[in-house]
C-alpha positions as CSV (number, residue, x, y, z in Angstrom):
1,X,6.4,-10.2,14.8
2,X,6.7,-11.4,11.3
3,X,5.8,-10.2,7.8
4,X,5.2,-13.1,5.5
5,X,3.2,-14.2,2.5
6,X,-0.4,-14.9,3.4
7,X,-1.8,-18.4,3.2
8,X,-5.4,-19.4,2.5
9,X,-5.8,-20.0,6.3
10,X,-5.2,-16.2,6.8
11,X,-8.2,-15.2,4.7
12,X,-10.7,-14.6,7.5
13,X,-8.2,-12.5,9.4
14,X,-7.3,-10.5,6.3
15,X,-10.9,-9.8,5.6
16,X,-11.4,-8.7,9.2
17,X,-8.4,-6.5,9.1
18,X,-9.6,-4.9,5.8
19,X,-13.1,-4.3,7.3
20,X,-11.7,-2.7,10.5
21,X,-9.3,-0.5,8.6
22,X,-11.7,0.8,5.9
23,X,-15.2,0.8,7.2
24,X,-14.8,4.2,8.9
25,X,-14.2,5.8,5.4
26,X,-17.5,4.8,3.9
27,X,-19.4,7.9,5.2
28,X,-16.6,10.2,4.1
29,X,-16.2,9.0,0.6
30,X,-19.8,8.0,0.0
31,X,-19.1,4.4,-0.9
32,X,-17.3,1.3,0.2
33,X,-13.5,1.5,-0.5
34,X,-12.5,-0.9,-3.2
35,X,-10.4,-3.0,-0.8
36,X,-13.5,-3.9,1.1
37,X,-14.9,-5.7,-2.0
38,X,-11.7,-7.2,-3.2
39,X,-11.4,-10.9,-3.6
40,X,-8.2,-11.8,-1.7
41,X,-8.2,-15.6,-2.2
42,X,-7.0,-15.5,-5.8
43,X,-4.3,-12.9,-4.8
44,X,-3.2,-15.2,-1.9
45,X,-2.9,-18.1,-4.4
46,X,-0.8,-15.8,-6.7
47,X,1.6,-15.0,-3.7
48,X,0.7,-11.3,-3.8
49,X,-0.8,-10.9,-0.3
50,X,1.5,-10.3,2.7
51,X,0.5,-10.2,6.4
52,X,2.0,-8.7,9.5
53,X,1.7,-11.3,12.2
54,X,2.3,-11.2,15.9
55,X,1.6,-13.6,18.8
56,X,-2.0,-12.2,18.6
57,X,-2.4,-13.2,15.0
58,X,-2.7,-11.2,11.7
59,X,-2.7,-7.5,12.5
60,X,-2.0,-6.0,9.1
61,X,-2.0,-6.8,5.4
62,X,-1.0,-5.5,2.0
63,X,-1.1,-6.6,-1.6
64,X,2.0,-6.3,-3.9
65,X,1.6,-6.4,-7.7
66,X,4.5,-6.4,-10.0
67,X,4.2,-4.3,-13.1
68,X,6.6,-3.8,-16.1
69,X,8.8,-1.3,-14.3
70,X,7.3,-0.8,-10.8
71,X,5.6,-2.4,-7.9
72,X,2.1,-1.3,-6.9
73,X,1.1,-1.5,-3.3
74,X,-2.6,-1.8,-2.5
75,X,-5.0,-2.7,0.2
76,X,-2.6,-1.7,3.0
77,X,-4.6,-2.2,6.2
78,X,-4.0,-2.4,9.9
79,X,-6.6,-3.7,12.3
80,X,-8.2,-1.1,14.4
81,X,-6.7,-2.3,17.7
82,X,-3.2,-2.3,16.2
83,X,-3.3,1.1,14.5
84,X,-0.7,3.7,15.7
85,X,1.9,1.1,16.5
86,X,4.0,1.4,13.4
87,X,2.7,-1.7,11.6
88,X,1.7,0.2,8.5
89,X,5.2,1.7,8.3
90,X,6.8,-1.7,8.7
91,X,4.5,-3.1,5.9
92,X,5.6,-0.2,3.6
93,X,9.3,-0.8,4.5
94,X,8.8,-4.5,3.7
95,X,7.2,-3.6,0.3
96,X,10.2,-1.5,-0.5
97,X,12.6,-4.3,0.4
98,X,10.6,-6.8,-1.6
99,X,10.6,-4.5,-4.6
100,X,14.4,-4.0,-4.4
101,X,15.0,-7.7,-4.1
102,X,12.9,-8.3,-7.2
103,X,14.9,-5.7,-9.1
104,X,12.4,-2.8,-9.1
105,X,13.2,0.7,-8.1
106,X,9.8,2.3,-8.2
107,X,6.7,1.8,-6.0
108,X,3.3,3.3,-6.5
109,X,0.0,3.3,-4.7
110,X,-3.4,5.0,-4.9
111,X,-5.4,6.5,-2.1
112,X,-8.7,8.4,-2.2
113,X,-8.2,12.1,-2.5
114,X,-11.1,12.7,-0.1
115,X,-8.8,11.2,2.6
116,X,-5.9,13.7,2.8
117,X,-4.5,12.2,6.0
118,X,-3.6,9.1,4.0
119,X,-1.8,11.1,1.4
120,X,0.0,13.0,4.1
121,X,1.0,9.7,5.8
122,X,2.5,8.3,2.6
123,X,4.3,11.6,1.9
124,X,5.8,11.3,5.3
125,X,7.3,8.0,4.2
126,X,8.9,9.6,1.1
127,X,6.2,9.2,-1.5
128,X,5.3,12.1,-3.7
129,X,1.9,12.9,-5.3
130,X,1.9,12.1,-9.0
131,X,-1.5,12.8,-10.6
132,X,-5.2,12.5,-9.9
133,X,-7.0,9.6,-11.5
134,X,-10.5,8.2,-11.4
135,X,-11.1,5.1,-9.3
136,X,-14.7,3.7,-9.0
137,X,-16.1,7.2,-9.4
138,X,-13.8,8.8,-6.8
139,X,-10.8,10.9,-7.4
140,X,-7.7,8.9,-6.5
141,X,-4.4,10.3,-5.4
142,X,-1.5,8.5,-7.0
143,X,1.8,8.4,-5.0
144,X,5.2,7.1,-6.1
145,X,8.6,6.4,-4.5
146,X,11.8,6.1,-6.4
147,X,13.8,3.5,-4.4
148,X,17.1,4.6,-5.9
149,X,16.5,8.0,-4.2
150,X,14.7,6.8,-1.2
151,X,17.7,6.7,1.1
152,X,15.9,5.3,4.2
153,X,15.5,2.0,2.3
154,X,19.2,1.5,1.9
155,X,20.7,3.5,4.7
156,X,19.9,5.2,8.0
157,X,20.3,8.7,6.6
158,X,17.3,11.0,6.5
159,X,14.7,10.6,3.7
160,X,15.5,12.5,0.5
161,X,12.4,13.7,-1.4
162,X,12.0,12.2,-4.8
163,X,11.5,13.8,-8.2
164,X,7.9,14.0,-9.5
165,X,6.7,11.2,-11.7
166,X,3.4,11.4,-13.6
167,X,1.2,8.3,-13.8
168,X,-0.9,7.8,-16.9
169,X,-4.5,7.5,-15.6
170,X,-5.5,4.8,-18.0
171,X,-2.4,2.6,-18.3
172,X,-1.1,3.5,-14.8
173,X,2.4,3.5,-16.1
174,X,5.0,6.1,-15.1
175,X,5.9,9.0,-17.4
176,X,9.5,10.2,-16.8
């Protein structure tokens, strides 16, 4: 297994992974999740898309966007047949490592508030809920992780819960 930057040749597998991961949410949120309509080719060309690859091919993907003082993770997806095997957790750990290597100490992501199991999953990884925001007509749940305090990134000690950060809903920047 390998987590690497995506290439243009990975685009069909990325789109399939996204479709498999998100299509089940359409009925629950009343619309297509934004990741399903995202154009990944420009993001691949900007070196922002990563894939989780095994001998079977691309089984997971995520997008990492650098901000002024944080990294935003988006479009985290694992193909249906690969779910429940820890791939999402490994992608998130890779995102944390990438952020630290690039000199960032905060990560953020948004998930739909109508999907509480996703918020619970990210909280189990050490993320804390910041603030609700509107995203394509849905209420989004913003979660952040402070890597300075997220001990599992740097050591094998148990996760320490992080202080609450508020994310401005328009600028999506962190308020201390």
